[in-house]
N, C-alpha and C positions, 0 to 999 in steps of 0.2 A: 724314442721309446725302444726298449730292448725287444729283440725278436723272441717269439715263443720258442722254448727249448724243443729239441728233438724228442720224439716219443720213444720210450724204452720199455723194457719188460717191468721196470720198477715204477713206471709212471702211474700216478693215481688219477682216476677218472671222476669228474663231476659232470652233471648234465642237468638240463631243464627238460621236463616233460609237460606236454600240453597239447591242445588241438584247437586252433593252430599255434605253431611256434615260429613260423617263417620269419616274422619281423622282430623276434626277441632281440633285445640288446644285451642279454646276459652273457652269451659267449664272448663278445668283444670286451665287456667289462672285466669278467673274471680272468680271461686269458691275459689281458694286459697287466692285471695285478699279479698273476703267477709269474709272468716274465719279469716284471719289475723287481720282484723279490727272489728271482732265480729258483723258484720252487718246481719240483718235479710233478706237476699237475697239468691236466688239460681239461677243458670244459667244452662240451658239445651239446647240441640240441636234438631232441627226438620228438617227432610227432607221435603221440601215443593215444590209442583208443582203449586198449586192454591194460588197465592200471594194475590189476591183480598180478598178472604175469610179468609186467614190467618190474614190479617191486620184487617178485620172486627172483628174477634175473639179477637185480641189484644185490640181493642177499647172497646169491650164489657166486658172484664175481668178487674175488678177494680185493682187487684193486679199485673197485667201485666205491668211492668214499662218500660222495655227497650228491644230493639231488634237490633241485628247485622244482616246485610244483606250481603250475599256473592253470588258468581256466581251461577246461571245466573240471579239473581233477582234485581240487583242494579238499573237498569233503570225502570223495571216494577213497582217496589215499589213506585216510584215517583208519579204514577197515583192515588195512594190510600191513600195518607196522606193529612193532612189539610193545612200544611204550610211547606215550604222548604227555608232554608237559601239561600240568593241571590247567593253567589258564587257557591253553589252546583246546583242551577238551571242552571247556565251557564255551569257548568261542564257536567250536563246531567245524573248524577247518584248520589245515596246516599248509605251509608253503615251503617247508624245508624238511629233508630227511637226511639223517646221518647214519651211515653204515659202520657200526662198531663191531668188527669181527663177526659179521653175520646177524647181529641184532640191530634192528632198525628203530631209530628214535625219531619221532615226528614232533615238529615245533613250528611256530610262526614267527616271522620277523617283520610283518607289515605293521602291527600295532606298536612294537618297540621302535620301529623306524619312524613312525609318525610322532611318537612321544619325544624322541631325540630331536626331530626337526623343530618341535615347539621349544624345547629346552635350549637348543643351540641358538634359537632366535631371541632368547632371553624372555620368553613368555612365562609368566607366573600362572600356573594352573590351579594351585591350591586355593580353595575358597571361592573360585570363580564359577560363573554360569556358562556352561558350554552348550552350544546348539549344534546338533548333528543333522545335516540335511541328507537323508537317505538312511536306510536300515538294512541294506544288503550285506554281502560278505565282507567287504572292506570296512563298512561302518561298524560291523560287529567287532572286527579285530581292533579297530581304533577305540571304540567305546569301552570294551572290556579292559584294555590296557590303561586307558586314562582313569577308569573307575578304580582299578586295582592299585595303580602306582602314581596317579597324578593328584588325587585329593580334591577334585572339584566339589563345589557345593551342590550344583545341579547339573544334570545332563538331560537336555530335552531333545527328543528325536522326532523328526517329521518325515513322513513318506506317504506316497499315494497308495501303496499296497498295505492295507490294514492287517493282513495276515502276518507278513514278516515283521511289521511294526509291533504287533502284539507279542510275537514270539521273542523278539529281541528284548522288549520291555520285561517280559516275564523271566527271561534267563538272566538279565542284568541285575534286576532288583535285589535278589538275595546275595549278590556278590560284592556289594559296595555299601558304604555309609552315605553315599551321595543320594540326593533326591532324584528319582528317575521319573521324567514326564514324557508322554508321547501323545501326538495328535496327527490325524490325517492331514496331509499337506493341502492347505487351501490358502487363498490370498489373505484371509483374516488371521488364520493360525500363524502364517509366516510373519505377518506384520507384528503380531503380538509377541512372538518368540524373539524376533529381531530386536524389539524394544528392550528386552531383558538380557540379551546375550552379551557376554564379554568376549567370548571366543566362538567363532563360527567355523565349522569344519564341513566342507562340501564333499560328499562321498557318493555322488551319482555320476553317470556318464555325460551329463549335460555339460557342454563346453568343449568336448573332444569330438573328433571326427566320428560321424558326419554332422555333428551338432555344434561346430565351431561358431563363435559369434553369438551364442545364446547364454543367458545367465538366469538362474532361478530367482535371483534377488534383485528387485528393482532398486535403482540407485538411491531413491529417496528413503529407503529403509535403513541405510547405513547411519550409524551415529558415532560421534567422536570417541576415540579410545578403544574401539573394537579391533580385534585381530582376526583377519580372514585367511583361512588355510584351505586351499583347494588341492585335493589329492590327485586331480587330473594333472598330468605333466606333458601332454602333447595337445595343444601348443604349450610352450613354456609359460606364457602368460595368457590365461583364459580371460574371457570378458568379465567374469566375476572379479578376478584379481585386478584387471585394468580399471574397472569401475571403482573398486575399493581404493586403489592407489590414487585415483583422481580426487577422492574425498580425503586424502591425507592419512589413510589408515595403514597400519602395519600389515603387510601381506606375506604369506609363505607359499611358495610354489610346491606342487606335488613332486617335483624333481628331487627335492630334499628327502622326502620319505622314500622315494625310489632308490636313491643312492644309499641311504642309511640301511634299508632292508638288505641290499646287496652286500654292503660292508659287513653286516652282522652274519649273513650267510657265509661269506668268505672266511670270517674268523672262526666260525664253527667247523667249516670244512678243513681248515689248515691248522688251527691252533696258534696262529700268529696274528699280530696286528696288521690290519689291512692298509695298503698304501692309498689312503682315501683320496688324495688329490689326483693321483693317476686315474683312479676310477671315475672321479668327477669329470676330469678332462675328456675321457672317452665318451661319457654320457652326453656332455655338452656338444662335443663334435658331432655325434650322431644325430642330435636333436636340432641343431641349428638349421634355420631355413635355407 
């Protein structure tokens, strides 16, 4: 792998902001990609509490080209940019900011990253019944993107939090021709939804640290022909995916969505095609046990 280029006065800066950001893989991924293409860019991480002034600083710094936004700032950042793409305004969060000569554009790559993961796996979404487990920020991004661009017949959403469930359902319904259903997560509701689902997308933290080895879906609820997509990517194979694989189902790891969203960010930052396999290699090396 090529070494990162030296920093010069012309070097364009990209960064991730969040709190915490200590364990972010983004600097390693983006810097490897910049080096591979010999681009005069560098990517760093900032732990940020004051989003307003962080974005004011971005706006004021001519070389500050792009920003990735992670927890807990994806909603707050929307208040301090100049323009937001329509679908992301409806979603209610952004994870990417582009500095275009002092004008800040906010957008999201999580939803498109998930849609690309499904399409790359050869999954047909149009006309299918999609079950979303979870109604939080990640679920919103995925649901709006699928509803807008995937053409599903039905999107059913289950969550234990009735407030965010109702908010997502109300926001999503006017934005799509798909039938939107929602229910509080119970054993009976899950069993009924699984019986009808063609594609299951898991969008909760269950299965990642410190809840490894746990799955929301009992093995007996899987049925032949289903596609199981878990957006959790640490561990690479969650219990949900392992159980689904044991039943012979097609599974998609959250690492695909993670790589795709980074690729989409890189291409917006730089205006050139990302070296996808280089970025994938860095992610897999970082995540291997």
